[in-house]
C-alpha positions in Angstrom: 0.0 0.0 0.0 3.0 2.3 -0.1 4.0 4.6 -2.9 5.9 2.0 -4.8 3.4 -0.7 -4.2 0.4 1.4 -5.3 2.4 2.1 -8.6 3.2 -1.5 -9.2 -0.1 -3.1 -8.3 -3.2 -3.0 -10.5 -5.5 -2.3 -7.6 -7.8 0.5 -8.9 -9.4 1.4 -5.6 -6.0 2.1 -4.2 -5.0 4.2 -7.1 -8.4 6.1 -6.9 -7.7 6.9 -3.1 -3.9 7.5 -3.2 -3.0 8.3 -6.8 -0.9 6.4 -9.3 2.4 6.4 -7.2 5.7 6.4 -8.8 6.0 7.6 -12.5 7.2 5.5 -15.4 5.6 2.3 -14.2 3.9 0.4 -17.0 1.3 -2.4 -16.6 1.1 -5.4 -18.8 -2.3 -6.9 -19.5 -3.7 -9.0 -16.6 -3.9 -12.9 -17.3 -7.3 -12.9 -15.8 -9.1 -13.8 -19.2 -12.8 -14.6 -19.0 -12.2 -18.0 -20.5 -9.8 -18.9 -17.7 -12.4 -18.4 -15.0 -13.1 -21.6 -12.9 -10.4 -23.4 -14.6 -8.7 -26.1 -12.4 -4.8 -25.5 -12.1 -2.9 -23.5 -14.8 -5.0 -22.2 -17.7 -4.1 -23.3 -21.1 -4.7 -19.9 -22.6 -2.9 -16.5 -21.9 0.9 -17.2 -22.1 1.0 -14.9 -25.2 0.2 -12.0 -22.8 3.8 -12.2 -21.7 4.7 -10.7 -25.2 3.5 -7.4 -23.9 7.0 -7.0 -22.4 8.4 -7.5 -25.9 6.2 -4.7 -27.0 7.3 -2.5 -24.1 10.9 -3.3 -25.1 10.2 -2.0 -28.5 8.3 1.0 -27.4 10.5 2.3 -24.5 13.7 0.6 -25.3 14.8 -2.5 -23.3 17.7 -0.6 -21.8 15.1 1.6 -20.1 13.1 -1.2 -18.4 14.9 -2.2 -15.1 12.5 -5.0 -14.0 9.4 -6.9 -14.3 7.4 -7.6 -11.1 4.9 -10.5 -11.0 3.0 -12.6 -8.6 3.5 -16.3 -9.6 0.0 -16.7 -8.3 -1.9 -13.5 -8.0 -3.4 -13.4 -4.5 -5.1 -10.1 -4.2 -7.2 -11.1 -7.2 -8.4 -14.1 -5.4 -6.2 -17.0 -6.6 -5.0 -16.8 -10.1 -2.4 -19.3 -11.2 -0.4 -18.1 -14.4 -1.3 -19.6 -17.7 0.9 -22.5 -18.8 4.2 -21.0 -20.3 3.5 -17.5 -19.1 6.2 -17.3 -16.5 8.7 -19.2 -18.7 8.0 -16.7 -21.5 8.8 -13.7 -19.1 11.9 -15.4 -18.0 13.1 -15.8 -21.6 12.2 -12.2 -22.6 14.0 -10.8 -19.5 17.2 -12.8 -20.3 17.1 -11.6 -23.9 16.9 -8.0 -22.9 18.9 -7.7 -19.6 15.8 -7.2 -17.5 15.4 -8.3 -13.9 12.4 -10.7 -13.2 11.1 -10.2 -9.8 8.6 -12.5 -8.1 6.4 -11.1 -5.5 5.9 -14.0 -3.2 4.7 -12.0 -0.2 1.4 -14.0 -0.4 2.2 -17.3 -2.1 5.6 -18.0 -0.5 6.6 -20.3 2.3 4.6 -23.5 1.3 1.4 -22.0 0.0 1.9 -23.3 -3.3 2.5 -27.0 -2.4 6.1 -26.2 -3.0 8.3 -23.9 -0.9 7.8 -21.0 -3.2 5.9 -20.4 -6.5 9.3 -20.2 -8.2 9.8 -23.9 -7.5 6.1 -24.9 -8.1 6.4 -23.4 -11.6 10.1 -24.2 -12.2 11.0 -20.5 -13.1 13.9 -18.9 -11.2 13.5 -15.1 -10.7 16.4 -12.8 -10.1 14.9 -11.3 -7.1 12.2 -12.8 -4.7 10.1 -10.8 -2.2 8.6 -12.5 0.8 6.6 -11.7 3.9 3.4 -12.7 5.6 4.2 -16.4 6.2 7.9 -15.6 6.9 6.8 -15.1 10.4 3.5 -16.9 10.3 1.9 -13.5 10.4 3.0 -13.2 14.1 5.2 -10.2 13.6 5.6 -7.9 10.5 8.7 -9.0 8.6 9.7 -8.8 5.0 12.8 -10.1 3.0 14.3 -10.2 -0.4 16.2 -13.2 -1.8 18.6 -12.3 -4.7 20.7 -14.2 -7.2 24.2 -14.5 -6.2 25.4 -12.2 -9.0 23.1 -9.5 -7.8 24.1 -9.8 -4.1 27.8 -9.8 -5.3 27.3 -6.6 -7.5 25.8 -4.8 -4.4 28.4 -6.0 -1.8 31.5 -5.5 -4.2 30.4 -1.9 -4.9 30.4 -1.1 -1.0 33.2 0.5 0.8 35.8 -1.9 2.3 34.6 -2.8 5.8 31.7 -0.6 5.5 27.9 -1.0 4.8 27.5 -2.9 1.6 23.9 -1.7 0.9 23.4 1.6 2.6 19.7 1.6 3.4 17.3 1.0 6.3 14.2 1.7 8.0 13.3 2.5 11.6 12.3 -1.1 12.3 14.7 -2.9 10.0 16.0 -6.2 11.7 13.8 -5.7 14.7 14.9 -8.4 17.2 11.3 -9.7 17.8 10.4 -9.9 14.2 13.8 -11.6 13.4 13.2 -14.1 16.2 9.7 -14.9 14.9 11.2 -15.3 11.3 13.9 -17.7 12.5 11.4 -19.6 14.6 9.1 -20.1 11.6 11.8 -21.1 9.3 13.0 -23.7 12.0 9.4 -25.1 12.0 9.0 -24.9 8.3 12.3 -26.8 7.8 11.2 -29.6 10.4 7.8 -30.0 8.7 9.2 -30.4 5.3 11.8 -32.9 6.5 8.8 -34.9 8.1 7.0 -34.7 4.7 10.0 -36.2 2.9 10.6 -39.0 5.4 7.0 -39.7 6.1 5.4 -40.1 9.6 
């Protein structure tokens, strides 16, 4: 619901109430096609909507597009899995044009997809993956970002020697209670997954 979130999300009532947020954020068409309503699992139709990204590359120049943000399964909409091939096509276009692919797994991460993350459920690896909510089982506010090693290295290598690699922070960043809740949840999650693999 913050300035960046309102800009990225397609939630019309938020935009009506708070404005459009950050400039130069472009929206691809939604995969909520009428023919995909009430379809079990991943819809067969709609993968071609990923080609909106190619159109944006031609219109704005791929060098002017930093990243594409997508929920592997749209949660605020209800529960909307991606059409078959849609995420794969986004990954391909991003790779061809040097664009980062970011998965918003705030809602669908941490086992809610039957896999640990939507990225694993759909076998598509993003460059960055955001997570929250289930990260602490909702007991404390906590969010995190997972990054490819190359992105992590680019940030840390650019930082000053023995200094802060990524100079950022918020008032409640790394709050001890939230971090403790996150670590406890990850420990429980790992034990549950181990039991599932071994059986009762």
